[in-house]
C-alpha positions as CSV (number, residue, x, y, z in Angstrom):
1,M,-22.8,7.8,-25.9
2,I,-24.4,7.0,-22.6
3,I,-28.0,7.9,-22.0
4,K,-29.6,9.2,-18.9
5,E,-31.8,6.1,-18.4
6,T,-28.7,3.9,-18.2
7,L,-27.3,6.2,-15.6
8,R,-30.5,6.0,-13.6
9,Q,-30.3,2.2,-13.7
10,V,-26.7,2.1,-12.6
11,V,-27.1,4.6,-9.8
12,T,-30.3,2.8,-8.6
13,Q,-28.7,-0.6,-8.6
14,Q,-25.6,0.6,-6.8
15,K,-27.7,2.3,-4.2
16,H,-29.6,-0.9,-3.6
17,E,-26.3,-2.9,-3.3
18,N,-25.1,-0.4,-0.7
19,T,-28.1,-1.3,1.6
20,L,-26.7,-4.9,1.7
21,I,-23.4,-4.0,3.4
22,E,-22.2,-7.1,5.3
23,E,-20.2,-7.0,8.5
24,T,-16.6,-6.1,7.7
25,V,-13.3,-5.7,9.5
26,K,-12.9,-2.1,10.7
27,R,-9.9,-0.6,9.0
28,N,-7.3,1.2,11.2
29,V,-7.3,4.2,8.9
30,L,-11.1,4.8,9.2
31,D,-11.0,7.1,12.2
32,G,-8.3,9.3,10.5
33,I,-10.5,9.7,7.4
34,L,-13.6,10.6,9.4
35,K,-11.7,13.4,11.1
36,W,-11.3,15.2,7.8
37,F,-15.0,15.6,7.1
38,N,-15.0,18.9,8.9
39,D,-12.5,20.2,6.4
40,N,-13.6,21.3,2.9
41,R,-10.9,19.4,1.1
42,I,-11.5,16.4,-1.2
43,I,-10.6,13.1,0.4
44,I,-8.7,10.6,-1.8
45,L,-8.3,6.9,-1.0
46,T,-5.6,5.4,-3.2
47,G,-4.1,1.9,-3.2
48,L,-3.8,-1.5,-4.7
49,R,-6.8,-2.9,-6.6
50,R,-8.8,-5.2,-4.3
51,S,-7.0,-4.0,-1.2
52,G,-10.3,-2.9,0.5
53,K,-10.8,0.7,-0.7
54,S,-14.4,0.1,-1.7
55,T,-15.2,-1.6,1.6
56,L,-13.5,1.2,3.5
57,L,-15.6,3.7,1.5
58,K,-18.7,1.9,2.7
59,Q,-17.5,2.0,6.2
60,V,-17.2,5.8,5.9
61,M,-20.7,5.9,4.4
62,K,-22.1,4.0,7.4
63,E,-20.9,6.9,9.6
64,K,-22.4,9.6,7.5
65,K,-25.8,10.8,6.2
66,G,-26.9,12.8,3.1
67,W,-24.6,11.1,0.6
68,C,-24.7,9.7,-2.9
69,Y,-22.5,7.1,-4.5
70,V,-21.2,6.0,-7.9
71,N,-18.8,3.1,-8.7
72,F,-17.2,3.9,-12.1
73,E,-15.9,0.3,-12.4
74,D,-19.3,-0.7,-13.7
75,E,-18.9,-1.7,-17.4
76,R,-21.9,0.5,-18.3
77,F,-19.6,3.5,-17.8
78,I,-17.4,2.4,-20.8
79,E,-19.0,5.1,-23.0
80,F,-19.2,7.7,-20.2
81,R,-17.4,11.0,-21.1
82,S,-16.5,14.1,-19.0
83,Q,-19.4,16.0,-20.7
84,D,-21.8,13.4,-19.2
85,F,-21.1,14.4,-15.6
86,E,-23.9,16.9,-15.4
87,M,-26.4,14.3,-16.6
88,L,-25.0,11.9,-14.0
89,N,-25.4,14.6,-11.3
90,E,-29.1,15.0,-12.3
91,A,-29.6,11.3,-12.0
92,L,-28.0,11.4,-8.5
93,V,-30.3,14.2,-7.4
94,E,-33.3,12.3,-8.7
95,I,-32.4,9.1,-6.9
96,Y,-30.7,10.4,-3.7
97,G,-32.1,13.9,-3.4
98,N,-29.8,16.8,-2.8
99,S,-26.7,15.3,-1.3
100,R,-24.0,17.1,0.6
101,I,-21.4,14.2,0.3
102,Y,-20.4,12.6,-3.0
103,F,-18.6,9.2,-3.0
104,F,-16.9,8.2,-6.2
105,D,-15.2,4.8,-6.5
106,E,-12.4,4.3,-9.1
107,I,-13.2,7.7,-10.7
108,Q,-9.8,7.8,-12.5
109,N,-11.4,5.7,-15.2
110,I,-13.1,8.8,-16.5
111,D,-11.1,11.4,-18.4
112,K,-11.0,14.9,-17.0
113,F,-12.9,13.9,-13.8
114,E,-11.1,16.5,-11.8
115,T,-13.0,19.4,-13.5
116,F,-16.3,18.0,-12.2
117,V,-14.9,17.2,-8.8
118,R,-13.6,20.8,-8.5
119,R,-17.0,22.2,-9.4
120,L,-18.7,20.1,-6.7
121,Q,-16.2,21.3,-4.2
122,D,-16.8,24.9,-5.3
123,Q,-20.5,24.3,-4.6
124,G,-19.7,23.4,-1.0
125,K,-20.0,19.6,-1.5
126,K,-17.8,17.1,0.3
127,V,-16.2,14.7,-2.2
128,V,-14.5,11.4,-1.4
129,I,-12.9,9.5,-4.3
130,T,-10.9,6.3,-4.7
131,G,-8.4,5.2,-7.3
132,S,-5.9,2.5,-8.0
133,N,-3.2,4.4,-9.9
134,A,-0.9,6.7,-8.0
135,S,0.5,8.5,-11.0
136,L,-2.7,9.3,-12.7
137,L,-4.4,10.6,-9.6
138,S,-1.5,12.8,-8.5
139,K,-1.1,14.1,-12.1
140,E,-4.7,15.1,-12.5
141,L,-5.3,16.4,-9.0
142,G,-1.9,18.1,-8.9
143,T,-2.8,20.3,-11.9
144,R,-6.5,21.1,-11.1
145,L,-6.8,20.7,-7.4
146,T,-3.5,21.7,-5.9
147,G,-4.0,22.2,-2.1
148,R,-7.6,21.1,-2.3
149,Y,-7.3,17.5,-1.2
150,K,-6.1,15.1,1.5
151,S,-5.0,11.7,0.5
152,F,-4.8,8.4,2.3
153,E,-3.1,5.3,1.0
154,V,-5.0,2.0,1.6
155,Y,-3.0,-1.2,2.0
156,P,-4.0,-4.9,2.4
157,F,-4.8,-5.8,6.0
158,S,-2.1,-4.9,8.6
159,F,-1.3,-7.6,11.2
160,S,-3.8,-6.1,13.7
161,E,-6.5,-6.0,11.0
162,Y,-5.7,-9.6,10.1
163,L,-6.1,-10.6,13.7
164,R,-9.5,-8.8,13.8
165,F,-10.5,-10.8,10.7
166,R,-9.5,-14.0,12.5
167,N,-11.5,-12.9,15.6
168,I,-8.4,-12.7,17.6
169,S,-8.2,-9.8,20.1
170,P,-4.8,-9.8,21.7
171,S,-3.7,-7.5,24.6
172,K,-0.2,-6.7,25.7
173,D,-0.3,-9.4,28.5
174,W,-0.6,-12.1,25.9
175,L,3.1,-11.7,25.4
176,Y,3.6,-13.1,28.9
177,L,1.0,-15.9,28.8
178,T,2.5,-19.0,27.1
179,G,-0.7,-20.3,25.6
180,K,-1.8,-16.9,24.3
181,K,1.7,-16.1,23.0
182,V,1.7,-19.4,21.0
183,I,-1.7,-18.4,19.4
184,L,-0.3,-15.0,18.5
185,L,2.9,-16.5,17.0
186,K,1.0,-19.0,14.9
187,A,-1.3,-16.3,13.6
188,F,1.8,-14.2,12.6
189,E,3.4,-17.2,10.8
190,K,0.2,-17.5,8.8
191,Y,0.1,-13.8,8.1
192,M,3.6,-14.0,6.7
193,I,2.4,-16.4,4.1
194,E,-1.2,-15.4,3.5
195,G,-0.8,-11.6,3.6
196,G,-3.7,-9.3,3.9
197,L,-5.8,-9.3,0.7
198,P,-9.4,-9.4,2.2
199,E,-11.1,-11.6,-0.4
200,Y,-8.1,-14.0,-0.6
201,L,-8.3,-14.6,3.1
202,K,-12.0,-15.5,2.8
203,N,-11.6,-18.0,-0.1
204,K,-8.0,-19.1,0.1
205,D,-8.1,-19.4,-3.7
206,K,-4.7,-18.7,-5.3
207,E,-6.4,-18.2,-8.6
208,Y,-8.1,-15.2,-7.0
209,V,-4.6,-13.6,-6.4
210,R,-3.7,-14.4,-10.0
211,T,-6.9,-12.8,-11.2
212,V,-6.1,-9.6,-9.2
213,Y,-2.6,-9.6,-10.7
214,E,-3.8,-10.0,-14.2
215,N,-6.5,-7.3,-13.8
216,I,-3.8,-4.9,-12.7
217,L,-1.3,-6.0,-15.4
218,Y,-3.7,-5.9,-18.3
219,R,-6.2,-3.2,-17.3
220,D,-4.1,-0.8,-15.2
221,I,-0.8,-1.2,-17.0
222,I,-0.7,-2.8,-20.4
223,A,-4.0,-1.2,-21.7
224,R,-3.4,2.2,-20.0
225,Y,0.2,2.7,-21.2
226,S,-0.2,0.8,-24.5
227,I,2.7,-1.5,-23.7
228,K,3.9,-3.5,-26.7
229,M,6.5,-5.7,-24.9
230,Q,4.0,-7.6,-22.6
231,K,6.4,-10.5,-22.1
232,V,9.1,-8.1,-20.7
233,I,6.8,-6.5,-18.0
234,K,5.5,-10.0,-17.0
235,E,9.1,-11.1,-16.6
236,L,9.9,-8.0,-14.6
237,F,7.0,-8.8,-12.3
238,N,8.4,-12.3,-11.7
239,I,11.9,-10.9,-11.0
240,F,10.6,-8.5,-8.4
241,A,8.2,-11.0,-6.9
242,T,10.9,-13.6,-6.3
243,N,13.6,-11.1,-5.1
244,I,11.8,-9.0,-2.5
245,S,14.0,-7.1,-0.2
246,S,16.9,-7.4,-2.7
247,Q,18.9,-4.7,-4.4
248,F,18.7,-4.1,-8.2
249,T,19.8,-1.5,-10.8
250,Y,17.9,-0.7,-14.0
251,N,21.1,-1.6,-16.0
252,S,21.4,-5.0,-14.4
253,L,17.7,-5.7,-15.1
254,K,18.1,-4.5,-18.7
255,K,20.6,-7.3,-19.3
256,V,18.4,-10.0,-17.7
257,L,15.3,-8.8,-19.6
258,G,17.2,-8.5,-22.9
259,V,16.0,-5.0,-23.7
260,S,18.0,-2.3,-25.4
261,N,18.0,0.4,-22.7
262,A,17.5,0.9,-19.0
263,I,14.9,3.7,-19.5
264,T,12.4,1.1,-20.6
265,V,13.1,-0.9,-17.5
266,K,12.7,2.2,-15.3
267,E,9.4,3.0,-17.0
268,Y,8.0,-0.5,-16.6
269,A,9.1,-0.5,-12.9
270,S,7.3,2.8,-12.4
271,Y,4.1,1.3,-13.9
272,L,4.2,-1.6,-11.4
273,G,4.8,1.0,-8.7
274,N,2.0,3.3,-9.7
275,S,-0.4,0.4,-9.5
276,Y,0.9,-0.3,-5.9
277,L,2.2,-3.7,-6.6
278,F,5.8,-2.9,-5.8
279,F,7.7,-0.2,-4.0
280,E,11.3,0.9,-4.6
281,L,13.5,1.9,-1.7
282,Q,16.4,4.3,-2.2
283,R,19.7,4.2,-0.4
284,F,20.1,7.4,1.7
285,D,22.7,9.9,0.9
286,F,22.9,13.6,1.6
287,S,23.6,14.2,-2.1
288,M,20.5,13.7,-4.1
289,R,22.5,13.0,-7.3
290,R,24.5,10.2,-5.6
291,Q,21.3,8.8,-4.0
292,L,19.7,8.4,-7.4
293,N,22.7,6.5,-8.8
294,F,22.8,3.9,-6.0
295,P,21.1,0.5,-6.4
296,K,17.5,0.3,-5.1
297,K,15.7,-2.3,-3.1
298,I,12.3,-3.8,-4.1
299,Y,9.3,-4.7,-1.9
300,V,6.0,-6.2,-2.7
301,V,2.7,-4.8,-1.3
302,D,1.5,-8.2,-0.1
303,P,3.2,-11.6,0.4
304,A,0.5,-13.4,-1.6
305,F,1.9,-11.9,-4.9
306,S,5.3,-13.4,-4.3
307,L,3.8,-16.9,-4.4
308,L,2.7,-16.2,-8.0
309,G,6.4,-15.9,-9.0
310,G,7.4,-19.1,-7.3
311,F,9.0,-17.4,-4.3
312,N,10.5,-19.9,-1.8
313,F,9.0,-18.8,1.5
314,S,10.9,-21.3,3.7
315,A,14.3,-20.3,2.4
316,N,13.6,-16.5,2.6
317,K,11.7,-15.9,5.9
318,G,14.1,-13.1,6.8
319,R,13.3,-11.3,3.6
320,V,9.6,-11.7,4.2
321,L,10.0,-10.1,7.6
322,E,11.9,-7.2,6.1
323,N,9.1,-6.8,3.5
324,L,6.4,-6.7,6.2
325,V,8.3,-4.1,8.2
326,F,8.7,-1.9,5.1
327,I,5.0,-2.0,4.3
328,E,4.2,-1.2,7.9
329,L,6.5,1.8,7.7
330,K,4.6,3.0,4.6
331,R,1.3,2.5,6.5
332,R,2.6,4.7,9.3
333,N,3.5,7.4,6.8
334,M,7.2,7.1,7.5
335,E,9.9,8.0,5.0
336,P,12.3,5.1,4.9
337,Y,15.6,4.6,3.1
338,Y,18.3,2.0,3.5
339,Y,21.8,2.9,4.5
340,S,25.0,1.1,3.4
341,D,28.6,1.6,4.3
342,K,30.8,-1.2,5.6
343,N,27.6,-3.1,6.4
344,E,24.0,-2.4,5.5
345,C,21.2,-1.1,7.7
346,D,17.8,-2.1,6.4
347,F,15.9,1.1,7.3
348,V,16.8,4.6,8.3
349,L,13.8,6.9,8.8
350,K,13.9,10.5,7.6
351,N,11.9,13.2,9.4
352,G,12.3,16.6,7.7
353,S,15.9,17.0,6.8
354,K,17.2,14.5,9.5
355,I,17.4,10.8,10.0
356,N,15.9,10.1,13.4
357,A,15.7,6.3,13.6
358,A,17.5,3.2,12.4
359,I,16.0,-0.3,12.1
360,Q,17.5,-3.7,11.3
361,V,15.5,-6.7,10.4
362,C,16.6,-10.4,10.5
363,Y,14.8,-13.7,11.2
364,S,17.0,-14.4,14.2
365,L,20.2,-13.1,15.7
366,D,22.7,-15.9,16.0
367,R,26.5,-16.4,16.0
368,N,26.6,-16.4,12.2
369,N,25.0,-13.0,11.7
370,R,25.1,-11.2,15.0
371,E,28.3,-9.2,14.3
372,R,27.1,-8.2,10.8
373,E,23.5,-7.2,11.8
374,I,24.6,-5.2,14.9
375,G,27.5,-3.7,12.9
376,G,25.2,-2.5,10.2
377,L,22.8,-0.9,12.7
378,I,25.7,0.7,14.8
379,G,27.2,2.1,11.6
380,A,24.0,3.9,10.8
381,M,23.5,5.1,14.3
382,E,27.1,6.5,14.4
383,K,26.6,8.2,11.0
384,F,23.4,9.9,12.0
385,R,24.3,10.4,15.7
386,L,21.5,8.2,17.1
387,N,21.7,6.9,20.6
388,K,19.0,4.3,20.2
389,G,18.4,1.6,17.6
390,L,16.0,-1.3,16.9
391,I,16.5,-4.8,15.7
392,L,13.3,-6.7,14.7
393,T,13.4,-10.5,14.7
394,M,10.9,-13.4,14.6
395,E,10.8,-14.1,18.3
396,Q,13.8,-12.8,20.2
397,E,13.7,-10.0,22.7
398,E,16.7,-8.5,24.5
399,E,18.6,-5.2,25.1
400,I,22.1,-4.7,23.9
401,T,24.6,-1.9,24.6
402,V,27.4,-1.3,22.1
403,K,29.8,1.6,22.2
404,G,27.4,3.3,24.7
405,K,24.5,3.0,22.3
406,K,21.3,1.1,23.3
407,I,19.7,-1.4,20.9
408,R,16.4,-3.0,21.5
409,V,15.7,-6.4,20.0
410,L,12.0,-7.1,19.5
411,P,9.7,-9.6,17.8
412,V,8.2,-8.1,14.6
413,S,4.7,-9.2,15.7
414,K,5.0,-7.2,18.9
415,W,6.3,-4.1,17.0
416,L,3.5,-4.4,14.4
417,L,0.8,-4.4,17.2
418,G,2.3,-1.4,18.9
419,F,3.1,-3.5,22.0
420,D,6.7,-2.2,22.1
């Protein structure tokens, strides 16, 4: 059982630490979050562990007054129970005064937290919470707080944030200045390998990435779901990490992993997904039943995790590009699928009940793949009656007309920066 004096110590220490906020890279999602402070709904920031949620929370705090803060990752909260929330609230009032905004970091660690959060909201308080498990947050908030919250997903640095971290401030005219263009291209090549985990970019220690992975694996997955076959889920991580942008089925993975049924594989894959390590992409079909039966494609949240599994970057640059495009589509709150008929189109984007865009990704368009890549895109465009399509490459830029349909070919870096 936790005692009030311990809560006072934790809250006081965390308050002091928040006065020592260092200069950080402004996150692109910050302005969107701040707009929701005039609304009475709870704000939820979810995403990968160590992707910058806590720093983003502090960036929000710098813009606001009259708040209090608790980080539930502190080990002194191990014995904290839902019935202790009132005692915690008393400690917060003692130390911060009567606050109108409550910031709770990694609150999903506490059972039945949603009851206390709802009570605060009913009292007219603004509540902002973070969490690293998509399934747990959606389950708890869906039952107790339906319609009462606005969620934002936080990813590792985007390319524009990565450039900000590197103190590079490009403008659109850089694309037409040889020296500046080279700087931008070299930065993008590094981003493809390094990814956007903030702390990793500071220290360049691959062991840090492994530590993040192990924390997610053991704390957020194995301990939380009481997994007995630890070797299997580790092997599944390695398979996904070394096969990004590739298709898979649960049955095929069942055979590789040597487990008795595909349901186990599906569950383990969902645990990796709930922790934001990997994302599954479905093949689009107007029939939901058929769509669920098709092979899926797998993408990793950040390139740094692929290196843990021994991924060969040099031999798979095209797959890395495709992975970066997928994560950017997620950042932009798009609803992507892949489409396959005679050839494959990497992404078709659904808006409402319609597909309204088609995107193909390849490292370069050359005589060996040009017909296949354009054919896959045109096939999707014809299927969904689209007049325009997009091919994203490493460096190429041109315009193509096929069967009266216009295709733009753009560098991925230009598209990521919104210079298209």
